[in-house]
C-alpha positions, -999 to +999 in steps of 0.1 A: +499+577+113+519+547+125+501+519+143+514+501+172+518+471+151+542+491+124+561+503+153+568+468+165+582+460+134+606+488+135+614+487+171+648+476+166+654+511+150+652+526+184+682+505+197+709+504+175+736+479+176+766+472+156+755+439+139+721+459+125+718+447+088+697+469+067+690+442+037+679+415+063+656+440+082+640+450+051+634+413+039+619+406+073+596+437+071+586+425+036+571+394+046+547+412+067+541+445+049+543+454+010+575+475+001+553+504-009+537+504+027+571+498+042+585+529+026+557+552+036+560+538+073+596+544+073+593+580+059+564+587+087+586+575+114+616+598+104+591+626+103+578+615+138+612+614+152+619+651+141+585+661+157+593+643+188+625+665+190+606+696+185+581+690+210+610+679+233+625+715+226+592+732+232+587+714+266+625+726+281+622+759+263+634+779+295+665+754+295+669+758+259+669+794+261+695+792+288+718+777+264+725+809+247+737+822+280+758+789+290+771+768+266+789+747+288+787+711+275+765+719+249+789+701+224+785+670+241+746+673+245+745+680+205+767+650+200+747+626+222+713+638+203+729+639+167+743+604+171+713+585+172+694+605+147+722+605+121+721+565+128+684+564+121+684+584+093+714+564+077+691+532+085+659+548+069+679+557+037+692+521+031+658+505+036+643+534+013+668+525-014+659+488-011+621+494-010+624+514-042+642+486-058+617+461-050+589+484-059+603+488-093+604+450-097+569+447-086+558+473-110+575+452-137+559+421-126+523+437-125+530+452-162+539+415-174+506+402-156+486+429-174+501+418-206+493+381-201+457+390-190+453+411-223+465+379-244+440+358-224+410+382-233+423+379-268+421+342-266+385+342-248+372+365-276+376+341-300+360+311-284+325+321-291+335+315-327+346+279-318+314+275-301+294+281-332+313+257-352+305+231-328+274+206-326+250+217-301+256+197-269+293+193-274+302+224-265+295+226-227+334+216-222+344+247-241+321+268-220+335+254-189+368+262-199+364+294-208+339+302-178+369+292-155+393+313-170+371+342-169+364+337-132+400+333-127+408+368-145+377+383-126+363+392-161+330+374-174+317+388-204+278+389-219+289+367-245+296+341-223+267+342-206+245+343-236+265+310-247+255+294-214+217+302-219+218+291-255+236+254-241+210+251-213+182+258-237+192+230-261+198+205-232+165+211-219+148+207-252+171+177-262+160+142-264+187+126-246+210+150-235+249+136-227+248+135-189+288+149-192+275+178-212+247+186-184+276+186-156+301+205-178+275+233-181+266+233-148+303+237-135+303+265-160+270+282-141+289+274-109+325+288-118+310+321-136+287+326-104+257+328-126+237+299-108+207+325-104+208+334-139+207+294-150+173+292-129+159+327-139+164+316-178+151+279-170+121+291-153+114+315-186+118+283-207+098+259-184+070+287-180+066+290-220+064+250-223+042+244-195+017+270-209+012+249-239+008+219-220-031+221-224-063+233-201-047+243-166-079+242-147-082+204-151-055+192-132-061+154-138-054+161-175-028+188-170-006+168-146-005+137-167+004+156-200+033+139-216+056+171-224+050+183-187+063+150-173+089+153-195+102+184-181+100+176-145+122+145-155+146+167-173+151+190-144+155+160-120+183+147-145+197+183-141+198+180-102+214+146-105+243+158-125+244+192-107+257+175-075+239+191-042+248+229-056+215+227-078+177+221-076+164+227-107+134+209-097+127+232-066+138+264-079+129+261-114+102+235-124+077+239-096+078+278-095+074+277-132+042+249-129+030+274-101+030+306-121+013+288-148-016+271-126-019+307-109-013+335-132-019+364-104-020+360-065-058+369-064-067+338-088-088+315-068-105+292-097-081+264-089-090+262-051-127+270-053-149+243-033-181+256-050-177+222-073-164+197-046-162+168-074-137+193-090-120+204-063-113+167-053-104+159-088-078+188-087-063+180-052-062+145-058-044+146-093-018+174-076-009+151-048-005+121-069+019+142-091+040+155-061+043+119-050+058+113-085+080+144-079+092+128-048+103+096-068+124+121-091+137+141-055+132+123-023+111+146+002+103+168-025+069+170-009+083+184+022+098+217+006+084+248+020+072+261-015+051+228-024+037+225+012+026+264+010+011+255-026-009+225-010-021+245+018-040+267-005-066+240-011-090+246+019-096+209+030-120+218+060-145+237+036-145+208+015-150+183+041-178+201+054-194+204+020-192+166+019-203+163+053-235+182+046-242+165+017-241+131+035-261+144+062-290+158+038-289+126+018-296+104+047-321+128+068-340+130+037-347+093+030-354+088+069-381+112+066-399+095+037-421+063+043-403+031+036-404+022+001-387-007-023-356+001-044-364+011-077-330-004-093-306-033-086-277-023-061-244-013-077-213-031-073-197-031-039-233-022-023-252-050-004-283-067-017-310-049+003-347-045-009-355-008+007-345+025-006-337+034+032-312+005+035-297+012+001-291+049+011-273+039+045-249+018+026-244+042-003-233+071+021-215+049+044-193+038+015-193+069-005-171+084+023-139+062+010-150+064-027-121+075-049-139+107-062-146+116-027-121+104-002-090+126+004-062+108+024-055+138+045-089+138+058-087+099+065-100+104+099-128+127+091-143+105+066-138+076+090-161+094+115-187+107+089-191+069+081-196+057+116-220+086+124-243+076+092-244+038+107-252+054+144-278+078+128-296+048+108-291+026+140-312+056+160-338+053+134-343+015+136-347+022+176-379+043+168-393+018+144-413-010+167-434+023+182-441+036+145-466+011+136-449+000+105-466-027+086-454-061+095-447-071+059-425-041+055-411-044+091-399-081+080-385-067+047-362-039+067-351-066+094-338-087+067-319-057+050-309-048+085-293-083+088-275-081+051-264-045+061-246-059+096-228-085+075-219-062+051-208-034+075-184-063+093-169-074+060-171-053+029-173-018+042-146-022+069-124-038+043-131-008+017-123+017+045-090-002+057-079+000+020-091+035+015-075+052+048-042+029+052-036+025+017+000+010+015+002+011+051-024-016+056+003-035+076-006-010+104-023-034+129-035-008+157-053+011+129-068-020+113-079-033+147-096+002+155-115+005+121-124-033+124-135-030+161-156+001+152-175-014+124-181-046+139-196-027+171-220-013+146-228-045+130-235-063+163-260-032+171-277-039+138-282-077+145-297-063+179-321-041+156-327-073+134-340-094+163-361-067+176-378-060+143-384-096+139-404-096+171-423-066+163-432-079+130-443-115+144-463-092+172-479-071+143-490-104+125-502-124+155-521-091+168-539-089+134-545-127+132-562-131+166-586-101+157-602-130+138-608-150+165-633-125+180-659-149+158-652-178+179-673-170+208-701-163+185-703-197+175-721-203+206-750-180+196-758-200+163-757-235+179-768-225+215-807-232+200-822-265+196-830-275+160-800-263+144-783-285+118-750-301+121-722-278+107-709-292+073-683-260+060-660-238+080-665-201+086-652-172+069-631-160+101-607-186+094-595-169+064-592-138+082-569-157+107-545-166+079-545-135+056-521-114+082-497-142+083-497-146+042-495-111+036-467-105+062-445-132+049-450-130+013-420-106+006-396-126+025-371-141+000-351-166+023-368-197+027-351-203+059-363-168+071-398-175+061-399-208+079-386-194+111-410-165+109-436-187+101-430-210+129-430-182+154-459-163+143-479-198+138-470-209+174-486-177+187-515-178+169-522-213+172-520-206+212-546-178+209-569-203+188-566-229+210-575-206+243-604-193+221-617-228+216-611-240+252-630-212+267-660-214+244-662-255+249-653-251+286-686-226+294-707-250+270-695-281+294-700-262+328-734-253+317-745-289+308-729-302+342-748-274+361-781-284+344-775-323+353-770-313+387-801-294+387-822-324+373-827-306+340-821-337+318-837-321+289-817-291+294-784-309+297-795-329+265-798-297+245-766-281+260-749-315+250-762-314+218-752-277+214-716-285+224-710-313+200-724-289+173-700-263+182-671-289+187-679-299+150-677-265+137-645-258+154-630-289+139-641-279+104-626-245+111-593-261+121-593-282+093-597-254+069-572-234+090-550-263+083-554-264+048-551-226+041-519-227+062-502-253+039-513-232+009-496-201+026-466-217+037-454-230+001-423-247+004-414-235+042-417-255+068-441-239+095-447-269+118-483-267+106-489-305+120-478-294+157-497-263+159-530-280+147-528-310+168-523-286+199-556-270+189-575-299+183-567-315+215-584-283+233-615-293+212-614-332+215-603-337+252-623-323+277-596-330+300-574-309+285-556-284+312-570-247+311-543-225+294-523-203+313 
């Protein structure tokens, strides 16, 4: 059937003109249609004209029948009809003649082309023999030429594919393959349309090599294997010499690596969190290796294949396991009585004396240890560390009400002060290095970390002061219990005839013992001196009050007897008061001696306290204490 476009080309046949040129018309049609097609169109056009004539006769059949009875003017009508038909037939015959000639010429050219193709195939069939005679790594240029020829003639044989595979295998395994050989081979793969074949064959080769690289379940060892790194570098070299058309690192190396690490889709050994240390080691080794691949091909870690594989490591579960361990570890030690450390602190940990202090430092710092910390979970581990410090702070808040021994309370106070300085400096710096890594210049993040740990350190200092006050309070409370013996001195010397005292009473030792016992484990001379002065000041005040009250009662009794005129009674009381004062002086002198022994090299300002007490004994005009 003739289309509208084809009719447009033959429109000039409908309007005969004296200057109509058949050869010119045929050449014009050839520019748009093949000769064979043009010939067929013309034949169809002639047939269509005949069909139109028959249709015309059928349409006006009655008039046609009337011609048999009236032939008047028929000759003219026939002449009018036959003239354009004859003209079209003449033109069609001329066009058909020219088309036939052109068709013969085309057939001749096609025959010549076929003969040339056969000769080329004969030449190509000899090329493999030439490749075999060339040294490995020096035949890629010939392979490229053969591939381009085969691509032009549209015939790529299996021998060519095998030759390219062999050359690919050689270049992958060669120690130093020439870059131009790699480039030639990759262009051959591209020209022949064998890119996917190259990828598939390369994956097979890499898979066999990677399988022999050692224990696959220990990524820390496996991903540092020399052969594995060599294969990654080789794929990168292929990518560099294959322009942007090839991605051997992405499409060959990494899929082969995943196939080796995960033999089947159901394999979960590599991703189990049951052993967090192994999980961390494998994940960290993988991320380090991916960073290395980023150096070979920028942004390699952002490819969908890499992201999907990394996401198979369930970091949320890993974090929960670590969190539960830290919480359990800290809560366990907080529930136990305070005890001293059994071994010296390890490197990076503060020098503390109690197990609870060492444990707090351990869990707070362990969050950022290389065998625990994961960069992707940096905010989470930072939060754990802060929570451990806050939990210890809450524990310290309950110490004053726990009835803790004053000596242990002072040791804890010293530890808390050490922890405060350590948290603000070493722990904060360690956290910054772990969380920010090479991005330590992030001032905003640094400020957040420094501020958070600084707040916890300041809170520890507040607890330190409260613990000091609690320890001093406990020492004083135990010491002043011994002062109950002071009022009983009156009963001893309140009767006449008692000898003058010559030795101190035993309560003085009981007065000094709480102070000596409470401060014996304080290592710092400065802290020992400060605590000694604090406690002694309060003990001396209580001692002074007890002495003053005793003597004040005796003096008032003496004055009352004198007012009543009882001279003998007043003398007895005066004698008793003198002996009581003498006993108190002896006691205070012994108190001073014991304090000097207990203080050692620490300055407790003993003289000031003793003078304060003696003044209440020797000076009756001493004001009554508040």
